[in-house]
N, CA, C and O atoms as a CHARMM CRD file, in Angstrom:
* protein
*
  276
    1    1 UNK  N    239.22500 188.05900  64.44300 PROA 1      0.00000
    2    1 UNK  CA   239.76000 189.15000  63.68700 PROA 1      0.00000
    3    1 UNK  C    238.79100 190.33000  63.81200 PROA 1      0.00000
    4    1 UNK  O    237.57400 190.16000  63.73200 PROA 1      0.00000
    5    2 UNK  N    239.32400 191.46600  63.99900 PROA 2      0.00000
    6    2 UNK  CA   238.49400 192.66500  64.06600 PROA 2      0.00000
    7    2 UNK  C    238.54700 193.38000  62.71800 PROA 2      0.00000
    8    2 UNK  O    239.58900 193.43500  62.06500 PROA 2      0.00000
    9    3 UNK  N    237.41000 193.91900  62.32100 PROA 3      0.00000
   10    3 UNK  CA   237.35000 194.69300  61.08500 PROA 3      0.00000
   11    3 UNK  C    236.19000 195.67400  61.19500 PROA 3      0.00000
   12    3 UNK  O    235.28100 195.48900  62.00500 PROA 3      0.00000
   13    4 UNK  N    236.23000 196.70100  60.38800 PROA 4      0.00000
   14    4 UNK  CA   235.16100 197.69200  60.37100 PROA 4      0.00000
   15    4 UNK  C    234.44700 197.58600  59.02900 PROA 4      0.00000
   16    4 UNK  O    235.08300 197.58600  57.97500 PROA 4      0.00000
   17    5 UNK  N    233.12400 197.49400  59.07800 PROA 5      0.00000
   18    5 UNK  CA   232.33600 197.39600  57.85100 PROA 5      0.00000
   19    5 UNK  C    231.15900 198.36000  57.92000 PROA 5      0.00000
   20    5 UNK  O    230.69800 198.72400  59.00200 PROA 5      0.00000
   21    6 UNK  N    230.68600 198.76100  56.76100 PROA 6      0.00000
   22    6 UNK  CA   229.48800 199.58500  56.67100 PROA 6      0.00000
   23    6 UNK  C    228.36100 198.67400  56.20400 PROA 6      0.00000
   24    6 UNK  O    228.46500 198.02900  55.16100 PROA 6      0.00000
   25    7 UNK  N    227.28700 198.62600  56.98200 PROA 7      0.00000
   26    7 UNK  CA   226.18100 197.72300  56.68600 PROA 7      0.00000
   27    7 UNK  C    224.90800 198.50300  56.40500 PROA 7      0.00000
   28    7 UNK  O    224.69000 199.58000  56.95900 PROA 7      0.00000
   29    8 UNK  N    224.07800 197.95500  55.54600 PROA 8      0.00000
   30    8 UNK  CA   222.76800 198.51900  55.24400 PROA 8      0.00000
   31    8 UNK  C    221.87100 198.28200  56.46000 PROA 8      0.00000
   32    8 UNK  O    221.64100 197.13400  56.84100 PROA 8      0.00000
   33    9 UNK  N    221.36500 199.34500  57.06700 PROA 9      0.00000
   34    9 UNK  CA   220.54900 199.23600  58.28000 PROA 9      0.00000
   35    9 UNK  C    219.30300 198.37700  58.07400 PROA 9      0.00000
   36    9 UNK  O    218.94400 197.58600  58.94700 PROA 9      0.00000
   37   10 UNK  N    218.64700 198.52600  56.93600 PROA 10     0.00000
   38   10 UNK  CA   217.43400 197.75300  56.66300 PROA 10     0.00000
   39   10 UNK  C    217.76100 196.26800  56.51100 PROA 10     0.00000
   40   10 UNK  O    217.04100 195.41200  57.02600 PROA 10     0.00000
   41   11 UNK  N    218.83700 195.97100  55.81100 PROA 11     0.00000
   42   11 UNK  CA   219.26100 194.58500  55.63600 PROA 11     0.00000
   43   11 UNK  C    219.62800 193.96000  56.98000 PROA 11     0.00000
   44   11 UNK  O    219.28300 192.80900  57.24900 PROA 11     0.00000
   45   12 UNK  N    220.31600 194.70400  57.80500 PROA 12     0.00000
   46   12 UNK  CA   220.68500 194.23600  59.13800 PROA 12     0.00000
   47   12 UNK  C    219.43800 193.98400  59.98200 PROA 12     0.00000
   48   12 UNK  O    219.36700 192.99200  60.70800 PROA 12     0.00000
   49   13 UNK  N    218.46900 194.86800  59.89000 PROA 13     0.00000
   50   13 UNK  CA   217.22100 194.72000  60.63300 PROA 13     0.00000
   51   13 UNK  C    216.46000 193.46800  60.19000 PROA 13     0.00000
   52   13 UNK  O    215.94600 192.72100  61.02200 PROA 13     0.00000
   53   14 UNK  N    216.39100 193.24600  58.88300 PROA 14     0.00000
   54   14 UNK  CA   215.71800 192.05000  58.37000 PROA 14     0.00000
   55   14 UNK  C    216.42600 190.78200  58.83700 PROA 14     0.00000
   56   14 UNK  O    215.77700 189.81000  59.22300 PROA 14     0.00000
   57   15 UNK  N    217.74200 190.79300  58.80200 PROA 15     0.00000
   58   15 UNK  CA   218.51200 189.62000  59.23600 PROA 15     0.00000
   59   15 UNK  C    218.26500 189.34100  60.71700 PROA 15     0.00000
   60   15 UNK  O    218.13900 188.18300  61.11600 PROA 15     0.00000
   61   16 UNK  N    218.19500 190.38000  61.52200 PROA 16     0.00000
   62   16 UNK  CA   217.90300 190.20400  62.95300 PROA 16     0.00000
   63   16 UNK  C    216.51400 189.60700  63.14700 PROA 16     0.00000
   64   16 UNK  O    216.32300 188.72400  63.98400 PROA 16     0.00000
   65   17 UNK  N    215.55400 190.08700  62.37800 PROA 17     0.00000
   66   17 UNK  CA   214.18400 189.58400  62.47800 PROA 17     0.00000
   67   17 UNK  C    214.12100 188.11100  62.08400 PROA 17     0.00000
   68   17 UNK  O    213.49400 187.30800  62.77600 PROA 17     0.00000
   69   18 UNK  N    214.76200 187.75800  60.98500 PROA 18     0.00000
   70   18 UNK  CA   214.73300 186.37500  60.50400 PROA 18     0.00000
   71   18 UNK  C    215.42900 185.41300  61.44600 PROA 18     0.00000
   72   18 UNK  O    214.94900 184.30100  61.66900 PROA 18     0.00000
   73   19 UNK  N    216.56700 185.83500  62.00600 PROA 19     0.00000
   74   19 UNK  CA   217.38100 184.91600  62.81200 PROA 19     0.00000
   75   19 UNK  C    217.14400 185.02400  64.30600 PROA 19     0.00000
   76   19 UNK  O    217.36500 184.06300  65.04300 PROA 19     0.00000
   77   20 UNK  N    216.69900 186.17800  64.75700 PROA 20     0.00000
   78   20 UNK  CA   216.57100 186.39800  66.19300 PROA 20     0.00000
   79   20 UNK  C    217.89700 186.74500  66.84500 PROA 20     0.00000
   80   20 UNK  O    217.95900 186.92100  68.06200 PROA 20     0.00000
   81   21 UNK  N    218.95600 186.84500  66.05900 PROA 21     0.00000
   82   21 UNK  CA   220.28400 187.18400  66.58100 PROA 21     0.00000
   83   21 UNK  C    220.39900 188.70000  66.64500 PROA 21     0.00000
   84   21 UNK  O    220.25200 189.37700  65.62700 PROA 21     0.00000
   85   22 UNK  N    220.65600 189.23200  67.81900 PROA 22     0.00000
   86   22 UNK  CA   220.71800 190.67700  67.98700 PROA 22     0.00000
   87   22 UNK  C    222.14300 191.23500  67.94100 PROA 22     0.00000
   88   22 UNK  O    222.34000 192.39000  67.56400 PROA 22     0.00000
   89   23 UNK  N    223.11700 190.44100  68.31600 PROA 23     0.00000
   90   23 UNK  CA   224.50800 190.90400  68.35500 PROA 23     0.00000
   91   23 UNK  C    225.09100 190.92000  66.94000 PROA 23     0.00000
   92   23 UNK  O    225.03700 189.91700  66.22900 PROA 23     0.00000
   93   24 UNK  N    225.64800 192.06500  66.53800 PROA 24     0.00000
   94   24 UNK  CA   226.17300 192.21500  65.17700 PROA 24     0.00000
   95   24 UNK  C    227.20900 191.15200  64.83200 PROA 24     0.00000
   96   24 UNK  O    227.15100 190.54800  63.76100 PROA 24     0.00000
   97   25 UNK  N    228.14500 190.92500  65.72700 PROA 25     0.00000
   98   25 UNK  CA   229.22100 189.97300  65.46100 PROA 25     0.00000
   99   25 UNK  C    228.66600 188.57200  65.21500 PROA 25     0.00000
  100   25 UNK  O    229.06100 187.91200  64.25400 PROA 25     0.00000
  101   26 UNK  N    227.76500 188.11700  66.06500 PROA 26     0.00000
  102   26 UNK  CA   227.16800 186.78600  65.91600 PROA 26     0.00000
  103   26 UNK  C    226.33600 186.70700  64.63600 PROA 26     0.00000
  104   26 UNK  O    226.33200 185.68100  63.95500 PROA 26     0.00000
  105   27 UNK  N    225.63900 187.78300  64.31500 PROA 27     0.00000
  106   27 UNK  CA   224.80800 187.81600  63.11000 PROA 27     0.00000
  107   27 UNK  C    225.66300 187.70300  61.85100 PROA 27     0.00000
  108   27 UNK  O    225.32400 186.95900  60.93000 PROA 27     0.00000
  109   28 UNK  N    226.76100 188.43400  61.81100 PROA 28     0.00000
  110   28 UNK  CA   227.64300 188.39300  60.64600 PROA 28     0.00000
  111   28 UNK  C    228.31800 187.02900  60.53500 PROA 28     0.00000
  112   28 UNK  O    228.47200 186.50700  59.43200 PROA 28     0.00000
  113   29 UNK  N    228.72000 186.44800  61.66200 PROA 29     0.00000
  114   29 UNK  CA   229.31700 185.11100  61.62600 PROA 29     0.00000
  115   29 UNK  C    228.32600 184.09100  61.07000 PROA 29     0.00000
  116   29 UNK  O    228.69400 183.24100  60.25900 PROA 29     0.00000
  117   30 UNK  N    227.07600 184.17700  61.50300 PROA 30     0.00000
  118   30 UNK  CA   226.05100 183.25300  60.99700 PROA 30     0.00000
  119   30 UNK  C    225.83200 183.46500  59.50400 PROA 30     0.00000
  120   30 UNK  O    225.67000 182.50200  58.75400 PROA 30     0.00000
  121   31 UNK  N    225.82700 184.71200  59.07600 PROA 31     0.00000
  122   31 UNK  CA   225.64500 185.00800  57.65200 PROA 31     0.00000
  123   31 UNK  C    226.78700 184.41900  56.83100 PROA 31     0.00000
  124   31 UNK  O    226.55500 183.85800  55.76000 PROA 31     0.00000
  125   32 UNK  N    228.01700 184.54300  57.32500 PROA 32     0.00000
  126   32 UNK  CA   229.16300 183.99000  56.61100 PROA 32     0.00000
  127   32 UNK  C    229.10900 182.46700  56.57000 PROA 32     0.00000
  128   32 UNK  O    229.41500 181.85900  55.54400 PROA 32     0.00000
  129   33 UNK  N    228.71800 181.84700  57.69100 PROA 33     0.00000
  130   33 UNK  CA   228.58100 180.38700  57.71100 PROA 33     0.00000
  131   33 UNK  C    227.54500 179.93100  56.68100 PROA 33     0.00000
  132   33 UNK  O    227.76200 178.96300  55.95300 PROA 33     0.00000
  133   34 UNK  N    226.42500 180.63900  56.63300 PROA 34     0.00000
  134   34 UNK  CA   225.36000 180.28500  55.68400 PROA 34     0.00000
  135   34 UNK  C    225.83400 180.43700  54.24500 PROA 34     0.00000
  136   34 UNK  O    225.53800 179.59200  53.40000 PROA 34     0.00000
  137   35 UNK  N    226.56200 181.50200  53.96800 PROA 35     0.00000
  138   35 UNK  CA   227.09000 181.72700  52.62400 PROA 35     0.00000
  139   35 UNK  C    228.05100 180.61200  52.22600 PROA 35     0.00000
  140   35 UNK  O    227.95100 180.07200  51.12400 PROA 35     0.00000
  141   36 UNK  N    228.97800 180.26400  53.11200 PROA 36     0.00000
  142   36 UNK  CA   229.94900 179.21200  52.81700 PROA 36     0.00000
  143   36 UNK  C    229.24000 177.87900  52.60700 PROA 36     0.00000
  144   36 UNK  O    229.58300 177.13700  51.68600 PROA 36     0.00000
  145   37 UNK  N    228.26000 177.56700  53.44600 PROA 37     0.00000
  146   37 UNK  CA   227.51600 176.31000  53.32100 PROA 37     0.00000
  147   37 UNK  C    226.76400 176.25100  51.98800 PROA 37     0.00000
  148   37 UNK  O    226.78400 175.22500  51.30800 PROA 37     0.00000
  149   38 UNK  N    226.10900 177.34000  51.62100 PROA 38     0.00000
  150   38 UNK  CA   225.34600 177.36700  50.37100 PROA 38     0.00000
  151   38 UNK  C    226.26300 177.21100  49.16000 PROA 38     0.00000
  152   38 UNK  O    225.95200 176.46500  48.23100 PROA 38     0.00000
  153   39 UNK  N    227.39400 177.91600  49.17500 PROA 39     0.00000
  154   39 UNK  CA   228.31000 177.83400  48.04400 PROA 39     0.00000
  155   39 UNK  C    228.97500 176.46500  47.95600 PROA 39     0.00000
  156   39 UNK  O    229.21300 175.96800  46.85500 PROA 39     0.00000
  157   40 UNK  N    229.27600 175.84700  49.09600 PROA 40     0.00000
  158   40 UNK  CA   229.85000 174.49600  49.09500 PROA 40     0.00000
  159   40 UNK  C    228.85100 173.51200  48.49700 PROA 40     0.00000
  160   40 UNK  O    229.23200 172.64200  47.71400 PROA 40     0.00000
  161   41 UNK  N    227.58700 173.64200  48.85500 PROA 41     0.00000
  162   41 UNK  CA   226.54200 172.77100  48.30500 PROA 41     0.00000
  163   41 UNK  C    226.38400 173.00400  46.80700 PROA 41     0.00000
  164   41 UNK  O    226.19500 172.05500  46.04500 PROA 41     0.00000
  165   42 UNK  N    226.46100 174.24400  46.39000 PROA 42     0.00000
  166   42 UNK  CA   226.34300 174.56900  44.96900 PROA 42     0.00000
  167   42 UNK  C    227.49300 173.94500  44.17100 PROA 42     0.00000
  168   42 UNK  O    227.28500 173.40400  43.08500 PROA 42     0.00000
  169   43 UNK  N    228.70500 174.03000  44.72400 PROA 43     0.00000
  170   43 UNK  CA   229.86000 173.42800  44.04800 PROA 43     0.00000
  171   43 UNK  C    229.71900 171.91300  43.97300 PROA 43     0.00000
  172   43 UNK  O    230.02000 171.30300  42.94700 PROA 43     0.00000
  173   44 UNK  N    229.26600 171.31800  45.05500 PROA 44     0.00000
  174   44 UNK  CA   229.07300 169.87200  45.07400 PROA 44     0.00000
  175   44 UNK  C    228.03000 169.45700  44.03800 PROA 44     0.00000
  176   44 UNK  O    228.20400 168.45300  43.34800 PROA 44     0.00000
  177   45 UNK  N    226.95800 170.22200  43.93000 PROA 45     0.00000
  178   45 UNK  CA   225.90600 169.91400  42.95500 PROA 45     0.00000
  179   45 UNK  C    226.43900 170.01000  41.53200 PROA 45     0.00000
  180   45 UNK  O    226.04600 169.22800  40.66600 PROA 45     0.00000
  181   46 UNK  N    227.32900 170.96200  41.28900 PROA 46     0.00000
  182   46 UNK  CA   227.90900 171.09800  39.94500 PROA 46     0.00000
  183   46 UNK  C    228.76700 169.89300  39.57700 PROA 46     0.00000
  184   46 UNK  O    228.94000 169.59000  38.39600 PROA 46     0.00000
  185   47 UNK  N    229.30300 169.20500  40.58100 PROA 47     0.00000
  186   47 UNK  CA   230.11600 168.01900  40.31500 PROA 47     0.00000
  187   47 UNK  C    229.25900 166.81600  39.94700 PROA 47     0.00000
  188   47 UNK  O    229.75900 165.85500  39.36100 PROA 47     0.00000
  189   48 UNK  N    227.98000 166.85800  40.28200 PROA 48     0.00000
  190   48 UNK  CA   227.08500 165.73400  40.00900 PROA 48     0.00000
  191   48 UNK  C    227.11800 165.33800  38.54900 PROA 48     0.00000
  192   48 UNK  O    226.92100 166.16900  37.66200 PROA 48     0.00000
  193   49 UNK  N    227.36600 164.06900  38.30900 PROA 49     0.00000
  194   49 UNK  CA   227.39300 163.58200  36.94000 PROA 49     0.00000
  195   49 UNK  C    228.67600 163.89800  36.19700 PROA 49     0.00000
  196   49 UNK  O    228.75700 163.67300  34.98900 PROA 49     0.00000
  197   50 UNK  N    229.68200 164.41400  36.88900 PROA 50     0.00000
  198   50 UNK  CA   230.90800 164.77200  36.18600 PROA 50     0.00000
  199   50 UNK  C    231.84900 163.58300  36.02200 PROA 50     0.00000
  200   50 UNK  O    232.90400 163.71700  35.40200 PROA 50     0.00000
  201   51 UNK  N    231.48800 162.42300  36.56700 PROA 51     0.00000
  202   51 UNK  CA   232.30400 161.21600  36.42400 PROA 51     0.00000
  203   51 UNK  C    231.41100 160.06700  35.95500 PROA 51     0.00000
  204   51 UNK  O    231.14200 159.14500  36.72600 PROA 51     0.00000
  205   52 UNK  N    230.94600 160.10900  34.70200 PROA 52     0.00000
  206   52 UNK  CA   229.99200 159.10500  34.21700 PROA 52     0.00000
  207   52 UNK  C    230.56000 157.69200  34.17000 PROA 52     0.00000
  208   52 UNK  O    229.79400 156.73100  34.10200 PROA 52     0.00000
  209   53 UNK  N    231.88100 157.54000  34.20400 PROA 53     0.00000
  210   53 UNK  CA   232.49000 156.20900  34.14500 PROA 53     0.00000
  211   53 UNK  C    232.42500 155.47300  35.48500 PROA 53     0.00000
  212   53 UNK  O    232.69300 154.27300  35.54100 PROA 53     0.00000
  213   54 UNK  N    232.08000 156.16600  36.54300 PROA 54     0.00000
  214   54 UNK  CA   231.99600 155.52200  37.85000 PROA 54     0.00000
  215   54 UNK  C    230.76400 154.63000  37.93700 PROA 54     0.00000
  216   54 UNK  O    229.70600 154.93600  37.38800 PROA 54     0.00000
  217   55 UNK  N    230.93500 153.52700  38.64100 PROA 55     0.00000
  218   55 UNK  CA   229.83600 152.59000  38.83400 PROA 55     0.00000
  219   55 UNK  C    229.06700 152.97900  40.09700 PROA 55     0.00000
  220   55 UNK  O    229.67000 153.36800  41.09700 PROA 55     0.00000
  221   56 UNK  N    227.76900 152.87800  40.05200 PROA 56     0.00000
  222   56 UNK  CA   226.94600 153.20500  41.22100 PROA 56     0.00000
  223   56 UNK  C    227.25900 152.22800  42.35100 PROA 56     0.00000
  224   56 UNK  O    227.48200 151.04500  42.09500 PROA 56     0.00000
  225   57 UNK  N    227.28000 152.69800  43.58500 PROA 57     0.00000
  226   57 UNK  CA   227.56500 151.80200  44.71200 PROA 57     0.00000
  227   57 UNK  C    226.42200 150.81200  44.91300 PROA 57     0.00000
  228   57 UNK  O    225.26600 151.13300  44.63800 PROA 57     0.00000
  229   58 UNK  N    226.74200 149.60400  45.39500 PROA 58     0.00000
  230   58 UNK  CA   225.66900 148.62800  45.65300 PROA 58     0.00000
  231   58 UNK  C    224.75700 149.12700  46.76800 PROA 58     0.00000
  232   58 UNK  O    225.20700 149.78400  47.70700 PROA 58     0.00000
  233   59 UNK  N    223.50500 148.81500  46.65500 PROA 59     0.00000
  234   59 UNK  CA   222.54200 149.25400  47.66700 PROA 59     0.00000
  235   59 UNK  C    221.82800 148.04100  48.22200 PROA 59     0.00000
  236   59 UNK  O    221.57100 147.06800  47.51300 PROA 59     0.00000
  237   60 UNK  N    221.51300 148.11900  49.51200 PROA 60     0.00000
  238   60 UNK  CA   220.76900 147.03000  50.15000 PROA 60     0.00000
  239   60 UNK  C    219.32500 147.45000  50.30700 PROA 60     0.00000
  240   60 UNK  O    219.02400 148.60700  50.59900 PROA 60     0.00000
  241   61 UNK  N    218.45500 146.51400  50.11300 PROA 61     0.00000
  242   61 UNK  CA   217.03600 146.78600  50.33500 PROA 61     0.00000
  243   61 UNK  C    216.72500 146.47000  51.77800 PROA 61     0.00000
  244   61 UNK  O    217.26700 145.51900  52.34200 PROA 61     0.00000
  245   62 UNK  N    215.86500 147.25500  52.37400 PROA 62     0.00000
  246   62 UNK  CA   215.45200 146.99500  53.74800 PROA 62     0.00000
  247   62 UNK  C    214.60500 145.73900  53.82200 PROA 62     0.00000
  248   62 UNK  O    214.01400 145.31600  52.82800 PROA 62     0.00000
  249   63 UNK  N    214.54900 145.15300  54.99500 PROA 63     0.00000
  250   63 UNK  CA   213.72200 143.96200  55.17100 PROA 63     0.00000
  251   63 UNK  C    212.25400 144.35500  55.08200 PROA 63     0.00000
  252   63 UNK  O    211.84700 145.40600  55.57900 PROA 63     0.00000
  253   64 UNK  N    211.47300 143.50200  54.44600 PROA 64     0.00000
  254   64 UNK  CA   210.04600 143.75100  54.30200 PROA 64     0.00000
  255   64 UNK  C    209.33600 143.10500  55.48200 PROA 64     0.00000
  256   64 UNK  O    209.54900 141.92800  55.77300 PROA 64     0.00000
  257   65 UNK  N    208.50500 143.86500  56.15100 PROA 65     0.00000
  258   65 UNK  CA   207.75400 143.33200  57.29500 PROA 65     0.00000
  259   65 UNK  C    206.74100 142.30300  56.81200 PROA 65     0.00000
  260   65 UNK  O    206.25700 142.37800  55.68300 PROA 65     0.00000
  261   66 UNK  N    206.42400 141.33600  57.67800 PROA 66     0.00000
  262   66 UNK  CA   205.41300 140.33300  57.33200 PROA 66     0.00000
  263   66 UNK  C    204.09400 141.02700  57.03300 PROA 66     0.00000
  264   66 UNK  O    203.73900 142.01500  57.67600 PROA 66     0.00000
  265   67 UNK  N    203.38700 140.50800  56.06700 PROA 67     0.00000
  266   67 UNK  CA   202.09500 141.06400  55.70300 PROA 67     0.00000
  267   67 UNK  C    201.09200 140.75600  56.81200 PROA 67     0.00000
  268   67 UNK  O    200.86700 139.58000  57.09800 PROA 67     0.00000
  269   68 UNK  N    200.47900 141.75200  57.45100 PROA 68     0.00000
  270   68 UNK  CA   199.58400 141.52900  58.59100 PROA 68     0.00000
  271   68 UNK  C    198.18900 141.05100  58.20800 PROA 68     0.00000
  272   68 UNK  O    197.31400 141.01000  59.07300 PROA 68     0.00000
  273   69 UNK  N    197.94000 140.68800  56.95000 PROA 69     0.00000
  274   69 UNK  CA   196.60100 140.28400  56.52100 PROA 69     0.00000
  275   69 UNK  C    196.18800 138.99000  57.09300 PROA 69     0.00000
  276   69 UNK  O    195.08300 138.52000  56.82200 PROA 69     0.00000
């Protein structure tokens, strides 16, 4: 999709420095991906503990290596 946006030159410069991405289109796509990922993680974190009636899944313990003493 094509669109026209007005961007803060200093903010764009900082983003280029941090990411190494020089092309505007690629830089904006990466910024949007990062925003979506961060917000998805934030939403998932908010769900934590929202179902207290659920039972914790069973966990297996790893095998213990023989004691080399």
